[in-house]
NUDRENRO-103505 format. One record per residue (C-alpha): residue in one letter; y, x, z. Coordinates in steps of 0.5 Angstrom, whole numbers, padded with zeros to 4 digits, always signed. Each point is the difference from the previous one (the first is absolute). Layout:
residues N
AYXZ ...
This chain:
residues 208
M+0066-0122+0001 N+0004-0004-0004 L-0002+0002-0007 S+0006-0004-0003 K+0004+0006+0004 V-0003+0004-0005 F+0003-0004-0006 K+0007+0001+0004 N-0001+0007+0002 N-0001+0001-0008 E+0005-0004-0004 K+0005+0005+0006 W-0003+0006-0002 I+0001-0002-0007 K+0007-0001+0001 D+0002+0007+0004 K-0003+0003-0005 L+0004-0003-0006 S+0006+0000+0004 A-0001+0008+0001 N-0003+0000-0008 S+0001-0005-0004 K-0006+0004-0005 Y-0005+0002+0006 F-0005-0005-0003 E+0002+0001-0008 N-0001+0007+0003 L-0007-0001+0004 G-0003-0003-0006 K+0001+0006-0004 G-0006+0003+0004 Q-0002+0005+0006 N+0001+0007+0000 P-0002+0002+0007 E+0000+0007+0003 L-0005+0000+0006 L-0007-0004+0001 Y+0000-0003+0007 I-0006+0000+0003 G+0000-0004+0007 C-0003-0005+0004 S+0000-0008+0000 D+0003+0000+0006 S+0006-0006+0001 R+0005+0005+0004 V-0001+0006-0005 T+0004-0003-0007 A+0000+0006-0005 E+0008+0000-0003 D+0002-0002+0007 L-0001+0005+0003 M+0001+0005-0006 G+0006-0004-0001 L-0001+0000-0008 Q+0001-0005-0005 P-0005-0005-0004 G-0002+0004-0006 E+0000+0007+0004 V-0007+0001+0003 F-0006-0003-0002 V-0004-0003+0006 H-0008-0001+0002 R-0001-0001+0008 N-0007-0002+0003 I-0003+0001+0007 A+0002+0007+0002 N+0002+0001-0005 M-0005+0003-0003 V-0003+0003-0007 I-0007+0000-0002 G-0004+0003-0005 T-0003-0007-0001 D+0005-0005+0001 V+0002-0002-0008 N+0006-0003+0003 A+0003+0006+0003 M-0002+0005-0006 S+0002-0004-0006 V+0008+0001+0004 V-0002+0007+0001 N+0000+0001-0008 Y+0004-0006-0002 A+0006+0003+0004 V-0002+0008-0001 T-0001-0001-0008 N+0003-0005-0002 L+0007-0001+0004 E-0001+0008+0001 V+0003-0001+0008 K+0002+0007+0003 D-0002+0000+0006 V-0005-0005+0004 V+0000-0002+0007 V-0005-0002+0004 C+0002-0003+0007 G-0003-0002+0006 H+0003-0003+0006 Y+0000+0000+0008 A-0003-0006+0003 C-0004-0001-0007 G-0005-0005+0002 G-0005+0003-0004 V-0001+0006+0003 E-0001-0003+0006 A-0005-0005-0001 A-0003+0006-0005 M-0001+0003+0008 K-0004-0005+0004 S-0008-0002-0001 A+0001-0006-0002 D-0003-0004-0006 L+0006-0002-0004 G-0003-0003-0006 V+0003+0001-0007 L+0004+0004+0002 N-0006+0005+0003 G+0000+0003-0007 W+0007+0002+0000 L+0001+0002+0008 R-0006+0007-0002 N+0004+0002-0004 I+0004+0002+0005 R-0004+0001+0005 D-0002+0005-0005 V+0006+0004+0002 Y-0001-0001+0007 R-0006+0004-0001 L+0002+0005-0003 H+0006+0002+0005 R-0005-0003+0006 E+0001+0006+0004 E+0008+0000-0001 L+0001-0008+0001 N-0005+0001+0007 A+0003+0005+0003 I+0006-0005+0000 E+0000-0003+0007 D+0006-0005-0001 E-0003-0007-0005 R+0007-0001-0002 Q+0001+0007-0003 K-0007+0000-0002 Y+0001-0005-0006 D+0006+0002-0002 R-0002+0007-0001 L-0007-0004-0004 V+0006-0004-0003 E+0003+0007-0003 L-0007+0003-0002 N-0002-0006-0004 V+0006+0001-0004 Q-0002+0008-0001 E-0007-0001-0002 Q+0003-0008-0005 C+0005+0007-0002 I-0006+0003-0002 N-0004-0005-0003 L+0006-0001-0006 L+0000+0008+0000 K-0008-0002-0003 T+0002-0004-0005 A+0000+0002-0007 A+0007-0003-0002 V+0003+0004+0006 Q-0003+0006-0002 K+0003+0000-0007 A+0005-0002+0002 Y+0002+0005+0004 R-0002+0006-0004 N+0004-0004-0007 R+0006-0003+0004 G+0000+0003+0008 L-0001-0006+0002 K+0000+0000+0009 V-0003-0004+0005 H+0002-0002+0007 G-0002-0001+0006 W+0005-0005+0005 V+0000-0005+0006 F+0005-0005+0001 D+0001-0001+0008 V+0000-0008+0000 H+0003+0002+0008 S+0006+0004-0003 G+0000-0002-0007 K+0000+0008-0001 L-0004+0002-0006 I-0003+0007+0001 D-0002+0006-0005 L-0007+0002+0002 K+0002+0005-0005 I-0007+0001-0003 D-0002+0007-0003 F-0003-0004-0006 E+0000+0006-0004 K-0004+0003+0005 H-0005-0005+0000 L-0001-0001-0007 R-0002+0008+0000 D-0005-0002+0006 I-0003-0006-0003 M+0000+0003-0008 E-0007+0002+0000 I-0002-0006+0001 Y+0004-0004-0002 H+0003+0004-0007 L+0000-0007-0005 D+0002+0003-0008 
């Protein structure tokens, strides 16, 4: 890629925004008030704002390999805490995607060096659901189902955090699990019953 093209694209983007609204950047500089926290994959094909049709300032975004929410990941936990506690977003979305390289790598018995520790968290998802997954004969369908189950488990990891629990109790924060189909462009709501999962884990993970 010729990086000079990026700056030309930026100039055109500025002109387009100003032609539609002469105060666009003046308003953008006043601050942010997003109602949605989006936790997605770093995959270059899955761009958060584009697939949702949203604009700068409308969504707070965190991306990492395979859209993980790991309690010991200070980066992710800082994003969640800031978005939920300070920005007071109304909804939190974990969005996975089919054909996820991180999920596929986790299903293979290969030493991937520094990635081993990260992918172990996806392998833990497989372990929790191995009976269901091992019953799926088609490898592609198995990958896709693990993508969905991984989203579900990351939503549950969100429910384990104090920030999310307090926001749910105090102002009705909601957690959602989605999958983006890179083959069709469709955004799929997995319709995860987060309130049921919250009830199921509260005996162990309740935080005042």
